[in-house]
C-alpha positions in Angstrom: -22.3 17.1 15.0 -25.1 16.0 12.6 -24.4 16.8 9.0 -27.0 16.5 6.2 -25.9 15.9 2.7 -27.8 16.3 -0.5 -27.2 16.6 -4.2 -28.9 17.2 -7.5 -31.9 19.4 -6.3 -32.3 20.6 -9.9 -34.7 23.5 -9.0 -37.4 21.4 -7.4 -38.4 22.1 -3.8 -40.6 19.0 -3.6 -38.3 16.7 -1.6 -35.9 19.5 -0.6 -38.6 20.9 1.8 -39.1 17.5 3.4 -35.4 17.0 4.0 -35.1 20.6 5.3 -37.9 19.9 7.8 -35.7 17.1 9.3 -32.6 19.3 9.0 -34.2 22.1 11.0 -35.0 19.7 13.8 -31.5 18.5 14.5 -29.0 19.4 11.7 -25.8 21.3 12.4 -24.7 21.8 8.8 -25.9 21.0 5.3 -23.5 19.9 2.5 -24.8 20.4 -1.0 -23.0 18.6 -3.8 -24.1 20.7 -6.7 -26.8 21.0 -9.4 -28.9 23.3 -7.2 -31.2 25.4 -9.4 -31.2 24.2 -13.1 -32.4 20.9 -14.3 -29.9 20.7 -17.2 -30.5 20.0 -20.9 -30.2 16.2 -20.5 -32.8 15.9 -17.7 -36.5 16.2 -17.9 -38.2 19.1 -16.2 -38.4 17.9 -12.6 -41.7 17.6 -10.8 -42.5 20.8 -9.0 -39.8 22.7 -10.8 -39.6 26.1 -9.0 -36.0 27.4 -8.6 -37.1 30.6 -6.9 -38.6 28.5 -4.1 -35.4 26.5 -3.8 -33.4 29.8 -3.6 -35.7 31.0 -0.8 -35.5 27.7 1.2 -31.7 27.6 1.0 -31.0 31.3 1.6 -32.9 31.0 4.8 -30.3 28.5 6.0 -27.2 30.1 4.4 -25.1 30.2 7.5 -25.3 26.4 7.8 -24.6 25.5 4.1 -21.3 24.4 2.5 -21.8 23.8 -1.3 -19.8 22.9 -4.4 -20.6 23.7 -8.0 -22.3 21.1 -10.2 -22.2 20.9 -14.0 -25.6 22.5 -14.1 -24.7 25.4 -11.8 -23.9 28.7 -13.4 -22.3 32.0 -12.4 -25.7 33.6 -12.5 -26.9 31.2 -9.8 -24.3 32.6 -7.4 -26.0 36.0 -7.9 -29.2 34.8 -6.2 -27.8 32.3 -3.7 -26.3 33.9 -0.5 -23.7 31.2 0.1 -20.7 30.2 -2.1 -21.3 27.7 -4.8 -18.7 28.3 -7.4 -15.9 26.1 -6.1 -15.4 22.8 -8.0 -14.5 21.1 -4.7 -14.1 21.7 -1.0 -12.1 19.8 1.7 -13.3 19.6 5.2 -11.9 18.0 8.4 -14.7 16.2 10.1 -14.3 14.1 13.2 -10.7 13.3 12.3 -11.4 12.4 8.7 -10.5 14.4 5.6 -13.7 14.8 3.5 -13.2 15.8 -0.1 -16.5 17.1 -1.6 -17.1 17.4 -5.4 -20.1 17.3 -7.6 -18.8 14.4 -9.7 -18.4 15.8 -13.1 -14.6 16.5 -12.6 -13.7 14.1 -9.9 -15.8 11.0 -9.5 -15.7 7.4 -8.2 -13.9 6.6 -11.5 -11.5 9.6 -11.3 -10.7 10.1 -7.7 -8.6 13.1 -6.5 -5.4 12.4 -4.6 -6.5 10.9 -1.3 -4.9 8.9 1.4 -6.1 5.8 3.2 -9.2 6.4 5.3 -10.0 9.7 3.5 -13.6 10.3 2.4 -14.6 11.2 -1.2 -18.2 12.5 -1.4 -19.9 13.4 -4.7 -23.2 13.6 -6.5 -23.9 13.9 -10.2 -24.7 10.2 -11.0 -28.0 10.3 -9.0 -27.2 6.9 -7.5 -26.8 6.3 -3.7 -23.4 4.8 -2.8 -21.6 4.0 0.4 -18.5 1.8 0.1 -14.8 1.6 1.0 -12.6 0.9 -2.0 -8.8 0.6 -1.8 -8.9 2.3 1.7 -11.0 5.3 0.5 -14.6 5.9 1.6 -16.7 6.7 -1.5 -20.1 8.2 -0.8 -23.0 9.6 -2.8 -26.3 10.6 -1.2 -28.2 9.9 -4.4 -30.5 12.5 -5.8 -33.2 14.5 -4.1 -35.0 15.2 -7.4 -34.1 12.9 -10.3 -33.0 9.6 -8.8 -31.8 7.0 -11.3 -31.5 3.2 -11.4 -34.9 2.6 -9.8 -33.7 4.2 -6.6 -35.9 6.4 -4.5 -35.2 10.1 -4.0 -32.6 10.3 -1.2 -30.3 12.3 1.0 -27.7 11.4 3.6 -26.9 12.1 7.2 -23.4 11.9 8.7 -23.3 11.5 12.5 -20.9 9.7 14.8 -18.7 8.6 11.9 -21.7 6.8 10.3 -22.9 7.9 6.8 -26.5 6.8 6.2 -28.5 7.3 3.0 -32.2 7.9 3.7 -35.2 7.7 1.5 -38.2 9.9 2.3 -40.0 7.0 4.1 -37.2 7.5 6.6 -35.5 4.2 5.8 -31.7 4.0 5.9 -31.2 2.3 2.5 -27.4 2.2 2.6 -24.8 3.0 5.3 -21.2 2.8 6.2 -19.2 3.3 9.4 -16.0 5.3 9.2 -13.1 3.5 11.0 -9.4 4.0 10.8 -7.7 0.7 10.1 
């Protein structure tokens, strides 16, 4: 199974369209880690800001999307998106690993939920790509599709064969980690 992961779209279809082109070729599911339509009061207006286009692009793939709510997502967003987005977290079993998804404004790399060794914590919110194992827990962040921070490029991730790889839009894997049970 090939799983694409993105976060922090913030209403801009610019890079979302490019990622979805790849997803449509070989993706089985798409995990969205929040902040889908609105850019938020602390962020600048993203380049190509067009939330209605984002709605259209994602609703066309609604059967393959699992999403969680970000701090910029509102109840009104759920009225236009045809897949659930109002949960603060979701837990999936994927290839024998428990994967805890959250946006990052409640649970984060500094405030982990209760997890066991070899569990996976995946979040967005900070707009920084991350792939590490700390105290036996995999901590993953695909970075931001729209408003990357820290001099990082816009990015998304792919999880396949227990390997999490963060890609920039030049198709370079900029960070990766292999899941193993020790």
